[in-house]
C-alpha positions in Angstrom: -45.4 -65.6 15.5 -46.9 -66.7 18.8 -45.4 -65.0 21.9 -43.3 -67.3 24.0 -44.0 -67.9 27.6 -40.9 -67.5 29.7 -40.3 -68.2 33.4 -37.3 -66.7 35.2 -36.4 -68.0 38.6 -34.5 -65.1 40.1 -32.5 -65.6 43.4 -32.5 -62.9 46.0 -29.1 -61.3 46.1 -29.2 -60.1 49.7 -28.8 -63.5 51.3 -26.9 -66.7 50.9 -27.7 -69.0 47.9 -27.4 -71.8 50.5 -29.9 -72.5 53.2 -29.7 -69.8 55.9 -31.4 -66.7 57.4 -33.4 -64.5 55.1 -34.0 -60.8 55.8 -37.7 -59.9 56.2 -37.3 -57.1 53.7 -35.2 -57.6 50.6 -32.1 -55.4 50.7 -29.4 -54.6 48.2 -26.9 -57.2 46.8 -24.3 -58.3 49.3 -21.3 -57.7 47.0 -20.1 -56.0 43.9 -20.2 -59.4 42.1 -23.9 -59.7 43.0 -24.5 -56.2 41.8 -23.2 -57.2 38.4 -25.3 -60.4 38.6 -28.4 -58.3 39.2 -27.6 -56.2 36.2 -27.4 -59.3 34.0 -30.8 -60.5 35.3 -32.3 -57.1 34.6 -31.0 -57.2 31.1 -32.2 -60.7 30.6 -35.7 -59.6 31.6 -35.5 -56.6 29.3 -34.3 -58.8 26.4 -37.4 -61.0 26.6 -39.9 -58.2 27.1 -38.4 -56.3 24.1 -38.7 -59.6 22.1 -42.5 -59.6 22.9 -42.4 -62.6 25.1 -44.7 -63.1 28.1 -42.3 -63.1 31.1 -43.0 -64.4 34.6 -40.4 -63.7 37.2 -40.3 -65.2 40.6 -37.8 -63.9 43.2 -36.9 -65.8 46.4 -33.8 -67.2 48.1 -32.3 -69.7 45.8 -32.6 -72.6 48.2 -36.3 -72.0 48.5 -37.0 -72.9 44.9 -38.3 -76.5 44.9 -37.7 -79.0 42.1 -41.3 -80.1 41.8 -42.6 -76.6 41.6 -40.0 -75.7 38.9 -40.9 -78.9 36.9 -44.5 -77.7 37.0 -43.5 -74.2 35.8 -41.5 -75.8 33.0 -44.6 -77.6 31.7 -46.6 -74.4 31.8 -44.0 -72.4 29.8 -41.9 -72.5 26.6 -38.7 -71.8 28.4 -37.5 -71.7 32.0 -34.4 -70.1 33.4 -32.8 -71.4 36.6 -29.6 -70.4 38.4 -26.6 -72.3 39.7 -27.7 -75.8 39.1 -26.8 -78.7 36.8 -29.4 -80.6 34.9 -28.1 -83.8 36.4 -28.5 -82.4 39.8 -31.8 -80.5 39.4 -33.7 -82.0 36.4 -36.4 -79.5 35.7 -37.3 -80.4 32.1 -36.1 -80.3 28.5 -36.9 -76.6 28.1 -34.9 -75.5 31.2 -31.8 -73.4 30.7 -29.4 -73.0 33.7 -27.5 -69.7 34.1 -24.5 -68.8 36.1 -21.8 -66.1 36.4 -18.6 -67.3 34.9 -14.9 -66.3 35.5 -14.3 -63.5 33.0 -17.5 -61.4 33.8 -19.4 -63.4 31.2 -22.6 -65.4 31.9 -23.4 -68.9 30.7 -26.9 -70.1 29.9 -27.0 -73.8 29.0 -29.4 -76.8 29.0 -26.8 -78.9 30.8 -25.7 -76.5 33.5 -22.4 -74.7 34.0 -18.6 -75.1 34.2 -17.2 -78.3 32.9 -20.8 -79.6 32.2 -21.5 -76.9 29.5 -23.0 -78.6 26.5 -20.9 -76.8 23.9 -17.6 -77.9 25.3 -15.0 -78.3 24.0 -15.2 -75.5 21.5 -13.2 -76.0 18.3 -9.6 -74.7 18.6 -9.4 -72.5 15.5 -6.8 -69.7 15.8 -7.5 -66.6 13.9 -6.9 -62.8 13.8 -10.2 -62.4 15.6 -9.1 -64.8 18.3 -5.8 -63.0 18.8 -7.6 -59.6 19.0 -9.9 -61.0 21.7 -7.0 -62.4 23.6 -5.1 -59.1 23.6 -8.3 -57.3 24.7 -8.9 -59.7 27.5 -5.4 -59.3 28.7 -6.4 -55.8 29.6 -7.9 -57.3 32.7 -4.3 -57.8 34.0 -3.4 -54.2 33.8 -6.7 -53.2 35.4 -6.2 -55.8 38.2 -9.7 -57.2 37.4 -10.7 -60.6 38.7 -13.8 -62.5 39.9 -13.2 -61.1 43.4 -11.9 -57.7 44.3 -8.1 -57.8 44.5 -5.5 -56.0 46.6 -3.5 -53.4 44.7 -0.7 -55.0 42.6 2.6 -55.2 44.4 5.9 -56.9 44.4 6.5 -60.6 43.8 5.3 -62.8 46.6 8.8 -64.4 46.9 12.2 -63.7 45.5 13.4 -66.0 42.7 11.4 -68.5 40.6 8.3 -70.2 41.9 5.3 -72.3 40.9 1.8 -71.3 42.0 -1.0 -73.4 43.6 -4.4 -71.7 43.5 -6.7 -72.8 46.4 -10.4 -73.2 46.1 -13.1 -73.5 48.8 -13.0 -77.3 49.5 -16.8 -77.7 49.6 -17.5 -75.6 46.6 -19.8 -77.1 44.0 -17.1 -76.8 41.4 -15.1 -79.4 43.4 -18.2 -81.5 44.3 -19.5 -81.9 40.8 -16.4 -81.6 38.6 -13.6 -83.3 40.4 -12.8 -86.6 42.1 -9.7 -85.0 43.6 -10.0 -82.7 46.6 -8.2 -79.5 47.0 -6.2 -80.9 49.9 -5.2 -84.0 47.8 -4.0 -81.8 45.0 -2.1 -79.5 47.2 -0.4 -82.4 49.1 0.8 -83.8 45.7 2.1 -80.5 44.4 3.9 -79.8 47.7 5.5 -83.2 47.6 6.6 -82.7 44.0 8.1 -79.3 44.7 10.0 -80.6 47.7 11.4 -83.4 45.6 12.4 -81.1 42.7 13.6 -78.2 44.9 11.0 -75.8 43.6 9.5 -72.9 45.6 5.7 -73.1 45.8 3.5 -70.1 46.4 0.1 -71.2 47.7 -2.6 -68.6 47.1 -5.5 -68.7 49.6 -9.1 -68.2 48.4 -10.4 -64.7 49.5 -14.0 -65.7 50.1 -13.7 -68.2 53.0 -10.6 -67.8 55.3 -11.9 -70.4 57.7 -12.1 -73.0 55.1 -8.5 -72.2 54.1 -7.1 -73.2 57.5 -6.4 -76.9 56.7 -4.8 -75.9 53.4 -2.6 -73.3 55.2 -1.5 -76.0 57.7 -0.3 -78.2 54.8 1.5 -75.2 53.4 3.1 -74.1 56.6 4.4 -77.7 57.3 6.5 -77.7 54.1 9.9 -76.2 53.7 9.1 -75.6 50.0 5.8 -73.7 50.3 4.8 -70.2 51.3 1.2 -69.2 51.9 -0.1 -65.8 50.6 -3.5 -64.3 50.9 -3.6 -60.5 50.6 -1.7 -60.4 47.3 -3.4 -59.8 43.9 -4.0 -62.9 41.9 -2.4 -61.1 39.0 0.7 -60.4 40.9 0.9 -64.1 41.8 0.3 -65.3 38.3 2.7 -62.8 36.7 5.7 -64.3 38.4 4.8 -67.9 38.3 6.7 -70.5 36.2 3.7 -72.9 36.3 0.2 -72.9 37.8 -1.5 -75.8 39.6 -5.2 -75.9 40.5 -8.1 -78.3 40.7 -10.5 -76.5 38.4 -10.6 -72.9 39.6 -11.9 -70.0 37.5 -8.4 -68.6 38.0 -7.4 -71.0 35.3 -8.9 -68.6 32.8 -6.7 -65.8 34.1 -3.7 -68.0 34.0 -4.3 -68.6 30.3 -4.4 -64.8 29.8 -1.1 -64.6 31.7 0.3 -67.0 29.1 1.1 -69.7 31.8 1.2 -73.4 31.6 -1.6 -74.7 33.7 -1.8 -78.2 35.3 -5.3 -79.2 36.7 -6.5 -82.1 38.8 -10.3 -81.8 38.0 -12.5 -80.9 35.1 -13.0 -77.3 33.9 -14.2 -75.4 30.9 -10.6 -75.2 29.8 -10.0 -79.0 29.8 -9.1 -78.9 26.1 -6.0 -76.7 26.5 -4.7 -77.9 29.9 -3.4 -81.3 30.9 -4.9 -83.2 33.8 -2.7 -84.8 36.5 -3.4 -87.5 39.1 -2.6 -86.3 42.6 0.8 -87.9 42.9 4.4 -86.9 42.3 5.1 -89.3 39.5 2.1 -88.0 37.5 3.4 -84.4 37.9 6.9 -85.5 36.9 5.4 -87.0 33.7 4.0 -83.5 32.8 7.3 -81.6 33.3 7.9 -81.3 29.5 4.4 -80.0 28.8 4.2 -76.4 27.6 1.0 -74.5 26.7 0.2 -73.1 23.3 -0.7 -69.4 23.3 -2.5 -69.8 20.0 -4.6 -72.7 21.4 -5.4 -70.6 24.5 -6.6 -67.7 22.4 -8.6 -70.1 20.1 -10.2 -71.7 23.2 -11.2 -68.3 24.7 -12.6 -67.1 21.4 -14.7 -70.3 20.9 -15.8 -70.4 24.5 -16.9 -66.8 24.7 -18.9 -67.0 21.5 -21.5 -69.1 23.5 -21.6 -66.7 26.5 -23.5 -63.5 27.3 -21.6 -60.3 28.0 -24.1 -58.4 30.1 -23.4 -55.0 28.4 -23.6 -56.4 24.9 -27.2 -56.8 23.6 -26.1 -58.8 20.6 -24.6 -61.5 22.9 -28.0 -62.2 24.5 -29.6 -63.0 21.1 -26.6 -65.0 19.9 -26.5 -67.1 23.1 -30.2 -67.5 23.8 -31.6 -68.1 20.4 -29.3 -71.1 19.9 -31.7 -73.2 21.9 
């Protein structure tokens, strides 16, 4: 069998993926999340070398990879891997696969991109003993306080009594730009208005990565008699006590499913098939009051979704995910 020619565009992990300053000498990854990302890329390289493929790797700041150059590389190779882009946004070629870190420490590799654009969505919702076993195993993340970002130690409930939870996202994040027509501020405004009308306490969880971007969302929260802003509280503590979870399309939605919560979203996400979508207004939220999630459907979704993903420490998952293309 002829050896395949593989090109891997590998972003530097010591600087921003967005345009900005670049250290003259490449240093270590800037976070534990990027350390894990680096291990995934190392194992992706090892997978292709062990498969006998001819692998070319180019490492540079993500924003310095130019589309025309990548299109040329695609024509010269059998397969090209590129990070953190959608095909519709960065159309390299029919043999390009786009890779990205996903919410449960898995990695997606897909010809369409990432998130709600993944080509295999929605997976079939087939509940089984295997799906239940996976669901229980994934719930171990709760006890270990594991999340996409490092979390404060678990503590007491953020407020006394019942509450709903709104999960903030960075307003200019690409998840919002490409997969939602509703902004984070619009969604939060609607949920606050709904909670005020219904007499419900709303806990609003700030995003840990960008406190400055959270300031307008905190102002909306602080102006409401129904809402309370929290930041340095574990997301698992927040989720555990919540009656209902609202978000645009955050990766926290996956963790909310593991917490066995009803999730209402305002944008598109991987978990669209098991969560209802609301318009950003009070009447639309009232119309969803009777909705309750299905634990079996959530387990079936996670099982079907993760079958298409790579677990970086599982060699079999590389072959299963990559040879599907």
